[in-house]
Biotite code that builds the C-alpha atoms (Angstrom):
import biotite.structure as struc

atoms = struc.array([
    struc.Atom([-19.515, 36.234, 9.027], chain_id="A", res_id=1, res_name="MET", atom_name="CA", element="C"),
    struc.Atom([-18.250, 36.561, 12.603], chain_id="A", res_id=2, res_name="SER", atom_name="CA", element="C"),
    struc.Atom([-18.673, 33.601, 14.938], chain_id="A", res_id=3, res_name="GLU", atom_name="CA", element="C"),
    struc.Atom([-21.874, 33.588, 17.015], chain_id="A", res_id=4, res_name="PRO", atom_name="CA", element="C"),
    struc.Atom([-21.189, 34.408, 20.662], chain_id="A", res_id=5, res_name="ALA", atom_name="CA", element="C"),
    struc.Atom([-22.741, 31.208, 22.010], chain_id="A", res_id=6, res_name="HIS", atom_name="CA", element="C"),
    struc.Atom([-20.208, 28.987, 20.228], chain_id="A", res_id=7, res_name="LEU", atom_name="CA", element="C"),
    struc.Atom([-17.325, 29.980, 22.502], chain_id="A", res_id=8, res_name="ALA", atom_name="CA", element="C"),
    struc.Atom([-19.274, 28.839, 25.578], chain_id="A", res_id=9, res_name="ALA", atom_name="CA", element="C"),
    struc.Atom([-20.236, 25.551, 23.904], chain_id="A", res_id=10, res_name="VAL", atom_name="CA", element="C"),
    struc.Atom([-16.679, 24.907, 22.744], chain_id="A", res_id=11, res_name="ARG", atom_name="CA", element="C"),
    struc.Atom([-15.048, 25.684, 26.090], chain_id="A", res_id=12, res_name="GLU", atom_name="CA", element="C"),
    struc.Atom([-17.640, 23.722, 28.073], chain_id="A", res_id=13, res_name="SER", atom_name="CA", element="C"),
    struc.Atom([-17.390, 20.573, 25.954], chain_id="A", res_id=14, res_name="TYR", atom_name="CA", element="C"),
    struc.Atom([-13.606, 20.753, 25.874], chain_id="A", res_id=15, res_name="ASP", atom_name="CA", element="C"),
    struc.Atom([-13.751, 20.701, 29.699], chain_id="A", res_id=16, res_name="ALA", atom_name="CA", element="C"),
    struc.Atom([-16.231, 17.814, 30.042], chain_id="A", res_id=17, res_name="VAL", atom_name="CA", element="C"),
    struc.Atom([-15.105, 15.753, 27.039], chain_id="A", res_id=18, res_name="ALA", atom_name="CA", element="C"),
    struc.Atom([-13.450, 12.858, 28.886], chain_id="A", res_id=19, res_name="VAL", atom_name="CA", element="C"),
    struc.Atom([-16.293, 12.425, 31.383], chain_id="A", res_id=20, res_name="ASP", atom_name="CA", element="C"),
    struc.Atom([-18.875, 12.873, 28.627], chain_id="A", res_id=21, res_name="TYR", atom_name="CA", element="C"),
    struc.Atom([-17.269, 10.113, 26.567], chain_id="A", res_id=22, res_name="ALA", atom_name="CA", element="C"),
    struc.Atom([-17.339, 7.788, 29.586], chain_id="A", res_id=23, res_name="ARG", atom_name="CA", element="C"),
    struc.Atom([-20.953, 8.513, 30.481], chain_id="A", res_id=24, res_name="ARG", atom_name="CA", element="C"),
    struc.Atom([-22.754, 8.817, 27.129], chain_id="A", res_id=25, res_name="VAL", atom_name="CA", element="C"),
    struc.Atom([-24.445, 5.604, 26.033], chain_id="A", res_id=26, res_name="LYS", atom_name="CA", element="C"),
    struc.Atom([-23.192, 3.446, 23.224], chain_id="A", res_id=27, res_name="GLU", atom_name="CA", element="C"),
    struc.Atom([-25.790, 3.408, 20.404], chain_id="A", res_id=28, res_name="PRO", atom_name="CA", element="C"),
    struc.Atom([-26.471, -0.292, 21.033], chain_id="A", res_id=29, res_name="VAL", atom_name="CA", element="C"),
    struc.Atom([-27.528, 0.659, 24.582], chain_id="A", res_id=30, res_name="GLU", atom_name="CA", element="C"),
    struc.Atom([-30.195, 3.102, 23.410], chain_id="A", res_id=31, res_name="LEU", atom_name="CA", element="C"),
    struc.Atom([-33.884, 2.289, 23.649], chain_id="A", res_id=32, res_name="ASP", atom_name="CA", element="C"),
    struc.Atom([-35.280, 0.164, 20.788], chain_id="A", res_id=33, res_name="PRO", atom_name="CA", element="C"),
    struc.Atom([-37.077, 3.077, 19.102], chain_id="A", res_id=34, res_name="VAL", atom_name="CA", element="C"),
    struc.Atom([-33.977, 5.278, 19.033], chain_id="A", res_id=35, res_name="SER", atom_name="CA", element="C"),
    struc.Atom([-31.912, 2.407, 17.649], chain_id="A", res_id=36, res_name="ARG", atom_name="CA", element="C"),
    struc.Atom([-34.558, 1.761, 15.019], chain_id="A", res_id=37, res_name="ALA", atom_name="CA", element="C"),
    struc.Atom([-34.590, 5.412, 13.923], chain_id="A", res_id=38, res_name="MET", atom_name="CA", element="C"),
    struc.Atom([-30.802, 5.408, 13.499], chain_id="A", res_id=39, res_name="LEU", atom_name="CA", element="C"),
    struc.Atom([-31.159, 2.204, 11.494], chain_id="A", res_id=40, res_name="GLY", atom_name="CA", element="C"),
    struc.Atom([-33.856, 3.737, 9.319], chain_id="A", res_id=41, res_name="ALA", atom_name="CA", element="C"),
    struc.Atom([-31.671, 6.785, 8.701], chain_id="A", res_id=42, res_name="PHE", atom_name="CA", element="C"),
    struc.Atom([-28.784, 4.501, 7.716], chain_id="A", res_id=43, res_name="ALA", atom_name="CA", element="C"),
    struc.Atom([-31.050, 2.724, 5.233], chain_id="A", res_id=44, res_name="ASP", atom_name="CA", element="C"),
    struc.Atom([-32.128, 6.042, 3.708], chain_id="A", res_id=45, res_name="LEU", atom_name="CA", element="C"),
    struc.Atom([-28.639, 7.491, 3.237], chain_id="A", res_id=46, res_name="VAL", atom_name="CA", element="C"),
    struc.Atom([-26.355, 4.484, 2.723], chain_id="A", res_id=47, res_name="ARG", atom_name="CA", element="C"),
    struc.Atom([-26.162, 4.865, -1.070], chain_id="A", res_id=48, res_name="SER", atom_name="CA", element="C"),
    struc.Atom([-26.546, 8.648, -1.355], chain_id="A", res_id=49, res_name="ARG", atom_name="CA", element="C"),
    struc.Atom([-22.960, 9.765, -0.832], chain_id="A", res_id=50, res_name="GLY", atom_name="CA", element="C"),
    struc.Atom([-21.064, 11.343, 2.088], chain_id="A", res_id=51, res_name="PRO", atom_name="CA", element="C"),
    struc.Atom([-22.964, 11.739, 5.356], chain_id="A", res_id=52, res_name="VAL", atom_name="CA", element="C"),
    struc.Atom([-22.026, 14.259, 8.045], chain_id="A", res_id=53, res_name="ALA", atom_name="CA", element="C"),
    struc.Atom([-22.590, 13.524, 11.734], chain_id="A", res_id=54, res_name="ASP", atom_name="CA", element="C"),
    struc.Atom([-22.772, 17.098, 13.014], chain_id="A", res_id=55, res_name="LEU", atom_name="CA", element="C"),
    struc.Atom([-22.105, 17.581, 16.710], chain_id="A", res_id=56, res_name="GLY", atom_name="CA", element="C"),
    struc.Atom([-20.529, 14.127, 16.715], chain_id="A", res_id=57, res_name="CYS", atom_name="CA", element="C"),
    struc.Atom([-18.910, 14.436, 20.152], chain_id="A", res_id=58, res_name="GLY", atom_name="CA", element="C"),
    struc.Atom([-16.605, 11.473, 20.872], chain_id="A", res_id=59, res_name="PRO", atom_name="CA", element="C"),
    struc.Atom([-17.741, 9.712, 17.703], chain_id="A", res_id=60, res_name="GLY", atom_name="CA", element="C"),
    struc.Atom([-19.800, 6.836, 19.087], chain_id="A", res_id=61, res_name="LYS", atom_name="CA", element="C"),
    struc.Atom([-22.802, 7.409, 16.818], chain_id="A", res_id=62, res_name="VAL", atom_name="CA", element="C"),
    struc.Atom([-20.516, 8.150, 13.871], chain_id="A", res_id=63, res_name="THR", atom_name="CA", element="C"),
    struc.Atom([-18.879, 4.758, 14.343], chain_id="A", res_id=64, res_name="ALA", atom_name="CA", element="C"),
    struc.Atom([-22.288, 3.086, 14.715], chain_id="A", res_id=65, res_name="HIS", atom_name="CA", element="C"),
    struc.Atom([-23.420, 4.487, 11.367], chain_id="A", res_id=66, res_name="LEU", atom_name="CA", element="C"),
    struc.Atom([-20.147, 3.425, 9.752], chain_id="A", res_id=67, res_name="ALA", atom_name="CA", element="C"),
    struc.Atom([-20.724, -0.118, 11.034], chain_id="A", res_id=68, res_name="ALA", atom_name="CA", element="C"),
    struc.Atom([-24.119, 0.002, 9.297], chain_id="A", res_id=69, res_name="LEU", atom_name="CA", element="C"),
    struc.Atom([-22.398, 0.732, 5.995], chain_id="A", res_id=70, res_name="GLY", atom_name="CA", element="C"),
    struc.Atom([-22.838, 4.525, 5.912], chain_id="A", res_id=71, res_name="VAL", atom_name="CA", element="C"),
    struc.Atom([-19.969, 6.605, 4.400], chain_id="A", res_id=72, res_name="PRO", atom_name="CA", element="C"),
    struc.Atom([-19.952, 8.958, 7.373], chain_id="A", res_id=73, res_name="VAL", atom_name="CA", element="C"),
    struc.Atom([-17.616, 11.525, 8.871], chain_id="A", res_id=74, res_name="PHE", atom_name="CA", element="C"),
    struc.Atom([-17.921, 13.571, 12.078], chain_id="A", res_id=75, res_name="GLY", atom_name="CA", element="C"),
    struc.Atom([-17.818, 17.294, 12.819], chain_id="A", res_id=76, res_name="VAL", atom_name="CA", element="C"),
    struc.Atom([-17.834, 18.950, 16.241], chain_id="A", res_id=77, res_name="ASP", atom_name="CA", element="C"),
    struc.Atom([-17.135, 22.418, 17.595], chain_id="A", res_id=78, res_name="VAL", atom_name="CA", element="C"),
    struc.Atom([-15.038, 20.980, 20.448], chain_id="A", res_id=79, res_name="SER", atom_name="CA", element="C"),
    struc.Atom([-11.458, 20.189, 19.495], chain_id="A", res_id=80, res_name="SER", atom_name="CA", element="C"),
    struc.Atom([-11.120, 17.961, 22.571], chain_id="A", res_id=81, res_name="ARG", atom_name="CA", element="C"),
    struc.Atom([-14.122, 15.888, 21.478], chain_id="A", res_id=82, res_name="MET", atom_name="CA", element="C"),
    struc.Atom([-12.552, 15.505, 18.050], chain_id="A", res_id=83, res_name="ILE", atom_name="CA", element="C"),
    struc.Atom([-9.264, 14.371, 19.611], chain_id="A", res_id=84, res_name="GLU", atom_name="CA", element="C"),
    struc.Atom([-11.117, 11.664, 21.541], chain_id="A", res_id=85, res_name="LEU", atom_name="CA", element="C"),
    struc.Atom([-13.078, 10.593, 18.450], chain_id="A", res_id=86, res_name="ALA", atom_name="CA", element="C"),
    struc.Atom([-9.922, 10.322, 16.341], chain_id="A", res_id=87, res_name="ARG", atom_name="CA", element="C"),
    struc.Atom([-8.184, 8.294, 19.037], chain_id="A", res_id=88, res_name="ALA", atom_name="CA", element="C"),
    struc.Atom([-11.131, 5.904, 19.456], chain_id="A", res_id=89, res_name="ALA", atom_name="CA", element="C"),
    struc.Atom([-11.922, 5.506, 15.738], chain_id="A", res_id=90, res_name="TYR", atom_name="CA", element="C"),
    struc.Atom([-8.748, 6.227, 13.727], chain_id="A", res_id=91, res_name="PRO", atom_name="CA", element="C"),
    struc.Atom([-10.258, 4.687, 10.600], chain_id="A", res_id=92, res_name="GLU", atom_name="CA", element="C"),
    struc.Atom([-12.914, 7.442, 10.417], chain_id="A", res_id=93, res_name="LEU", atom_name="CA", element="C"),
    struc.Atom([-12.616, 11.118, 9.499], chain_id="A", res_id=94, res_name="ARG", atom_name="CA", element="C"),
    struc.Atom([-13.352, 13.782, 12.119], chain_id="A", res_id=95, res_name="PHE", atom_name="CA", element="C"),
    struc.Atom([-12.887, 17.550, 11.931], chain_id="A", res_id=96, res_name="SER", atom_name="CA", element="C"),
    struc.Atom([-13.527, 20.641, 14.026], chain_id="A", res_id=97, res_name="VAL", atom_name="CA", element="C"),
    struc.Atom([-16.305, 22.844, 12.708], chain_id="A", res_id=98, res_name="GLY", atom_name="CA", element="C"),
    struc.Atom([-19.509, 24.724, 13.422], chain_id="A", res_id=99, res_name="SER", atom_name="CA", element="C"),
    struc.Atom([-23.022, 24.088, 12.162], chain_id="A", res_id=100, res_name="MET", atom_name="CA", element="C"),
    struc.Atom([-23.466, 27.830, 11.611], chain_id="A", res_id=101, res_name="THR", atom_name="CA", element="C"),
    struc.Atom([-20.783, 27.851, 8.877], chain_id="A", res_id=102, res_name="ALA", atom_name="CA", element="C"),
    struc.Atom([-19.956, 24.378, 7.619], chain_id="A", res_id=103, res_name="LEU", atom_name="CA", element="C"),
    struc.Atom([-16.751, 23.842, 5.671], chain_id="A", res_id=104, res_name="ASP", atom_name="CA", element="C"),
    struc.Atom([-18.667, 21.653, 3.234], chain_id="A", res_id=105, res_name="ILE", atom_name="CA", element="C"),
    struc.Atom([-19.528, 22.420, -0.369], chain_id="A", res_id=106, res_name="GLY", atom_name="CA", element="C"),
    struc.Atom([-22.986, 23.131, -1.726], chain_id="A", res_id=107, res_name="ASP", atom_name="CA", element="C"),
    struc.Atom([-24.956, 19.949, -2.370], chain_id="A", res_id=108, res_name="GLY", atom_name="CA", element="C"),
    struc.Atom([-22.075, 17.739, -1.228], chain_id="A", res_id=109, res_name="GLU", atom_name="CA", element="C"),
    struc.Atom([-23.887, 15.550, 1.304], chain_id="A", res_id=110, res_name="LEU", atom_name="CA", element="C"),
    struc.Atom([-26.218, 12.630, 0.894], chain_id="A", res_id=111, res_name="GLY", atom_name="CA", element="C"),
    struc.Atom([-27.241, 12.931, 4.516], chain_id="A", res_id=112, res_name="GLY", atom_name="CA", element="C"),
    struc.Atom([-26.863, 14.851, 7.759], chain_id="A", res_id=113, res_name="ILE", atom_name="CA", element="C"),
    struc.Atom([-27.305, 13.529, 11.270], chain_id="A", res_id=114, res_name="LEU", atom_name="CA", element="C"),
    struc.Atom([-27.811, 16.134, 14.006], chain_id="A", res_id=115, res_name="ALA", atom_name="CA", element="C"),
    struc.Atom([-28.225, 13.885, 17.040], chain_id="A", res_id=116, res_name="TYR", atom_name="CA", element="C"),
    struc.Atom([-28.766, 15.851, 20.262], chain_id="A", res_id=117, res_name="TYR", atom_name="CA", element="C"),
    struc.Atom([-26.649, 18.505, 18.565], chain_id="A", res_id=118, res_name="ALA", atom_name="CA", element="C"),
    struc.Atom([-28.751, 21.667, 18.179], chain_id="A", res_id=119, res_name="THR", atom_name="CA", element="C"),
    struc.Atom([-30.102, 22.255, 21.695], chain_id="A", res_id=120, res_name="HIS", atom_name="CA", element="C"),
    struc.Atom([-27.319, 24.699, 22.605], chain_id="A", res_id=121, res_name="HIS", atom_name="CA", element="C"),
    struc.Atom([-28.180, 26.850, 19.587], chain_id="A", res_id=122, res_name="THR", atom_name="CA", element="C"),
    struc.Atom([-30.214, 29.958, 20.490], chain_id="A", res_id=123, res_name="PRO", atom_name="CA", element="C"),
    struc.Atom([-33.514, 29.874, 18.582], chain_id="A", res_id=124, res_name="PRO", atom_name="CA", element="C"),
    struc.Atom([-32.605, 32.977, 16.572], chain_id="A", res_id=125, res_name="GLN", atom_name="CA", element="C"),
    struc.Atom([-29.634, 31.056, 15.129], chain_id="A", res_id=126, res_name="TRP", atom_name="CA", element="C"),
    struc.Atom([-31.581, 27.951, 14.118], chain_id="A", res_id=127, res_name="LEU", atom_name="CA", element="C"),
    struc.Atom([-32.598, 29.418, 10.722], chain_id="A", res_id=128, res_name="PRO", atom_name="CA", element="C"),
    struc.Atom([-28.893, 29.848, 9.933], chain_id="A", res_id=129, res_name="THR", atom_name="CA", element="C"),
    struc.Atom([-28.114, 26.281, 11.010], chain_id="A", res_id=130, res_name="VAL", atom_name="CA", element="C"),
    struc.Atom([-31.036, 24.798, 9.094], chain_id="A", res_id=131, res_name="PHE", atom_name="CA", element="C"),
    struc.Atom([-30.107, 26.845, 6.008], chain_id="A", res_id=132, res_name="SER", atom_name="CA", element="C"),
    struc.Atom([-26.625, 25.320, 6.212], chain_id="A", res_id=133, res_name="GLU", atom_name="CA", element="C"),
    struc.Atom([-28.248, 21.879, 6.320], chain_id="A", res_id=134, res_name="PHE", atom_name="CA", element="C"),
    struc.Atom([-30.217, 22.738, 3.185], chain_id="A", res_id=135, res_name="HIS", atom_name="CA", element="C"),
    struc.Atom([-27.193, 24.234, 1.412], chain_id="A", res_id=136, res_name="ARG", atom_name="CA", element="C"),
    struc.Atom([-24.897, 21.265, 1.998], chain_id="A", res_id=137, res_name="THR", atom_name="CA", element="C"),
    struc.Atom([-27.440, 18.515, 1.275], chain_id="A", res_id=138, res_name="LEU", atom_name="CA", element="C"),
    struc.Atom([-27.692, 17.268, -2.287], chain_id="A", res_id=139, res_name="ALA", atom_name="CA", element="C"),
    struc.Atom([-31.199, 17.208, -3.808], chain_id="A", res_id=140, res_name="PRO", atom_name="CA", element="C"),
    struc.Atom([-32.901, 14.244, -2.197], chain_id="A", res_id=141, res_name="GLY", atom_name="CA", element="C"),
    struc.Atom([-30.394, 14.247, 0.681], chain_id="A", res_id=142, res_name="GLY", atom_name="CA", element="C"),
    struc.Atom([-31.822, 13.270, 4.067], chain_id="A", res_id=143, res_name="VAL", atom_name="CA", element="C"),
    struc.Atom([-31.592, 14.970, 7.455], chain_id="A", res_id=144, res_name="LEU", atom_name="CA", element="C"),
    struc.Atom([-32.231, 13.252, 10.769], chain_id="A", res_id=145, res_name="MET", atom_name="CA", element="C"),
    struc.Atom([-32.578, 15.685, 13.651], chain_id="A", res_id=146, res_name="LEU", atom_name="CA", element="C"),
    struc.Atom([-33.155, 14.379, 17.175], chain_id="A", res_id=147, res_name="ALA", atom_name="CA", element="C"),
    struc.Atom([-33.126, 15.909, 20.632], chain_id="A", res_id=148, res_name="GLY", atom_name="CA", element="C"),
    struc.Atom([-35.165, 16.989, 23.617], chain_id="A", res_id=149, res_name="HIS", atom_name="CA", element="C"),
    struc.Atom([-38.297, 19.001, 22.942], chain_id="A", res_id=150, res_name="VAL", atom_name="CA", element="C"),
    struc.Atom([-40.908, 20.713, 25.076], chain_id="A", res_id=151, res_name="GLY", atom_name="CA", element="C"),
    struc.Atom([-42.621, 23.974, 25.731], chain_id="A", res_id=152, res_name="GLU", atom_name="CA", element="C"),
    struc.Atom([-40.275, 26.823, 24.927], chain_id="A", res_id=153, res_name="GLU", atom_name="CA", element="C"),
    struc.Atom([-37.714, 26.932, 27.722], chain_id="A", res_id=154, res_name="GLU", atom_name="CA", element="C"),
    struc.Atom([-34.272, 28.472, 28.296], chain_id="A", res_id=155, res_name="HIS", atom_name="CA", element="C"),
    struc.Atom([-32.039, 26.387, 30.569], chain_id="A", res_id=156, res_name="LEU", atom_name="CA", element="C"),
    struc.Atom([-28.842, 27.615, 32.238], chain_id="A", res_id=157, res_name="ARG", atom_name="CA", element="C"),
    struc.Atom([-26.955, 24.669, 33.786], chain_id="A", res_id=158, res_name="PRO", atom_name="CA", element="C"),
    struc.Atom([-23.854, 25.458, 35.826], chain_id="A", res_id=159, res_name="THR", atom_name="CA", element="C"),
    struc.Atom([-22.285, 21.981, 36.082], chain_id="A", res_id=160, res_name="HIS", atom_name="CA", element="C"),
    struc.Atom([-22.404, 18.821, 33.972], chain_id="A", res_id=161, res_name="ALA", atom_name="CA", element="C"),
    struc.Atom([-20.808, 15.429, 33.295], chain_id="A", res_id=162, res_name="TYR", atom_name="CA", element="C"),
    struc.Atom([-18.799, 14.720, 36.413], chain_id="A", res_id=163, res_name="GLY", atom_name="CA", element="C"),
    struc.Atom([-19.405, 18.078, 38.064], chain_id="A", res_id=164, res_name="GLY", atom_name="CA", element="C"),
    struc.Atom([-17.404, 20.200, 35.639], chain_id="A", res_id=165, res_name="HIS", atom_name="CA", element="C"),
    struc.Atom([-18.506, 23.844, 35.486], chain_id="A", res_id=166, res_name="PRO", atom_name="CA", element="C"),
    struc.Atom([-20.098, 24.765, 32.159], chain_id="A", res_id=167, res_name="VAL", atom_name="CA", element="C"),
    struc.Atom([-21.157, 28.040, 30.611], chain_id="A", res_id=168, res_name="SER", atom_name="CA", element="C"),
    struc.Atom([-23.316, 26.855, 27.719], chain_id="A", res_id=169, res_name="TYR", atom_name="CA", element="C"),
    struc.Atom([-27.080, 27.315, 27.678], chain_id="A", res_id=170, res_name="GLU", atom_name="CA", element="C"),
    struc.Atom([-29.780, 25.003, 26.348], chain_id="A", res_id=171, res_name="SER", atom_name="CA", element="C"),
    struc.Atom([-33.093, 25.680, 24.632], chain_id="A", res_id=172, res_name="TYR", atom_name="CA", element="C"),
    struc.Atom([-36.214, 23.528, 24.380], chain_id="A", res_id=173, res_name="LEU", atom_name="CA", element="C"),
    struc.Atom([-38.671, 24.165, 21.564], chain_id="A", res_id=174, res_name="LEU", atom_name="CA", element="C"),
    struc.Atom([-42.027, 22.583, 20.694], chain_id="A", res_id=175, res_name="PRO", atom_name="CA", element="C"),
    struc.Atom([-41.923, 20.032, 17.853], chain_id="A", res_id=176, res_name="PRO", atom_name="CA", element="C"),
    struc.Atom([-44.250, 22.187, 15.721], chain_id="A", res_id=177, res_name="ASP", atom_name="CA", element="C"),
    struc.Atom([-41.823, 25.088, 15.852], chain_id="A", res_id=178, res_name="ARG", atom_name="CA", element="C"),
    struc.Atom([-38.845, 22.916, 14.893], chain_id="A", res_id=179, res_name="ILE", atom_name="CA", element="C"),
    struc.Atom([-40.809, 21.493, 11.959], chain_id="A", res_id=180, res_name="ALA", atom_name="CA", element="C"),
    struc.Atom([-41.789, 24.999, 10.838], chain_id="A", res_id=181, res_name="GLU", atom_name="CA", element="C"),
    struc.Atom([-38.177, 26.221, 10.967], chain_id="A", res_id=182, res_name="LEU", atom_name="CA", element="C"),
    struc.Atom([-37.066, 23.224, 8.891], chain_id="A", res_id=183, res_name="LEU", atom_name="CA", element="C"),
    struc.Atom([-39.819, 23.997, 6.384], chain_id="A", res_id=184, res_name="HIS", atom_name="CA", element="C"),
    struc.Atom([-38.769, 27.652, 6.159], chain_id="A", res_id=185, res_name="ARG", atom_name="CA", element="C"),
    struc.Atom([-35.207, 26.514, 5.421], chain_id="A", res_id=186, res_name="ALA", atom_name="CA", element="C"),
    struc.Atom([-36.526, 24.635, 2.376], chain_id="A", res_id=187, res_name="GLY", atom_name="CA", element="C"),
    struc.Atom([-36.532, 21.133, 3.864], chain_id="A", res_id=188, res_name="LEU", atom_name="CA", element="C"),
    struc.Atom([-39.489, 18.754, 3.579], chain_id="A", res_id=189, res_name="VAL", atom_name="CA", element="C"),
    struc.Atom([-40.334, 17.013, 6.860], chain_id="A", res_id=190, res_name="VAL", atom_name="CA", element="C"),
    struc.Atom([-41.506, 13.465, 6.175], chain_id="A", res_id=191, res_name="THR", atom_name="CA", element="C"),
    struc.Atom([-41.443, 11.967, 9.687], chain_id="A", res_id=192, res_name="THR", atom_name="CA", element="C"),
    struc.Atom([-41.998, 13.527, 13.077], chain_id="A", res_id=193, res_name="ARG", atom_name="CA", element="C"),
    struc.Atom([-41.987, 11.413, 16.225], chain_id="A", res_id=194, res_name="MET", atom_name="CA", element="C"),
    struc.Atom([-42.197, 12.364, 19.892], chain_id="A", res_id=195, res_name="VAL", atom_name="CA", element="C"),
    struc.Atom([-41.180, 9.892, 22.589], chain_id="A", res_id=196, res_name="GLN", atom_name="CA", element="C"),
    struc.Atom([-42.469, 10.400, 26.111], chain_id="A", res_id=197, res_name="GLU", atom_name="CA", element="C"),
    struc.Atom([-39.960, 10.530, 28.991], chain_id="A", res_id=198, res_name="PRO", atom_name="CA", element="C"),
    struc.Atom([-38.748, 7.192, 30.282], chain_id="A", res_id=199, res_name="GLU", atom_name="CA", element="C"),
    struc.Atom([-35.862, 5.694, 32.218], chain_id="A", res_id=200, res_name="GLY", atom_name="CA", element="C"),
    struc.Atom([-35.545, 8.606, 34.616], chain_id="A", res_id=201, res_name="GLY", atom_name="CA", element="C"),
    struc.Atom([-35.593, 11.286, 31.935], chain_id="A", res_id=202, res_name="SER", atom_name="CA", element="C"),
    struc.Atom([-37.858, 14.305, 32.409], chain_id="A", res_id=203, res_name="LYS", atom_name="CA", element="C"),
    struc.Atom([-37.862, 15.420, 28.774], chain_id="A", res_id=204, res_name="ARG", atom_name="CA", element="C"),
    struc.Atom([-39.677, 14.366, 25.633], chain_id="A", res_id=205, res_name="GLN", atom_name="CA", element="C"),
    struc.Atom([-37.493, 13.423, 22.674], chain_id="A", res_id=206, res_name="VAL", atom_name="CA", element="C"),
    struc.Atom([-38.368, 14.629, 19.187], chain_id="A", res_id=207, res_name="GLY", atom_name="CA", element="C"),
    struc.Atom([-37.008, 12.971, 16.056], chain_id="A", res_id=208, res_name="THR", atom_name="CA", element="C"),
    struc.Atom([-37.453, 14.442, 12.592], chain_id="A", res_id=209, res_name="PHE", atom_name="CA", element="C"),
    struc.Atom([-36.643, 13.052, 9.162], chain_id="A", res_id=210, res_name="LEU", atom_name="CA", element="C"),
    struc.Atom([-36.539, 15.609, 6.373], chain_id="A", res_id=211, res_name="ALA", atom_name="CA", element="C"),
    struc.Atom([-35.033, 15.934, 2.919], chain_id="A", res_id=212, res_name="HIS", atom_name="CA", element="C"),
    struc.Atom([-33.977, 18.567, 0.444], chain_id="A", res_id=213, res_name="ARG", atom_name="CA", element="C"),
    struc.Atom([-36.398, 18.420, -2.507], chain_id="A", res_id=214, res_name="PRO", atom_name="CA", element="C"),
    struc.Atom([-35.149, 16.826, -5.719], chain_id="A", res_id=215, res_name="GLU", atom_name="CA", element="C"),
])
């Protein structure tokens, strides 16, 4: 399968902003209490299930946070520059370059997947492919945590980000009901759905979903 066209823009943009992104993105311990609690709950659910993939791991801060909670986690990101920064910051952890549309992970290999603010650059027509990859790589009973901004369907085209660097990626907001339906169609069972209202200067709602591949 040929690479989706949007991935080149995401890769090039995050390679360009990687250093400033790593400086600006919050450490997990600095997140709001609910977000920290959801990451902790995910860690509890997957800690004994086998390998866990942090997809769209960026500079590895959340990957390292999960590892500190006892999760056997590794990181994957489409940006090679992000992976370089993650490897330099956390040399004890495993990081690799890869895409959520075609994961270099075997069928049923994972006990868990974290997609933390990682799917919003994926055009909606590609989400079924991404969610099918989640289903394929999760073992029966394996748990997915998906989190990110949600809202009425919206297509955003930023031109600059993270320190003023020009970017060419696009972002997509979807309603929580649609995300849940797409997860269901991919064969995943949604067990928890939470929407946080904007706070701290943010203008966007945050949706968090816990789902699992049926036993």
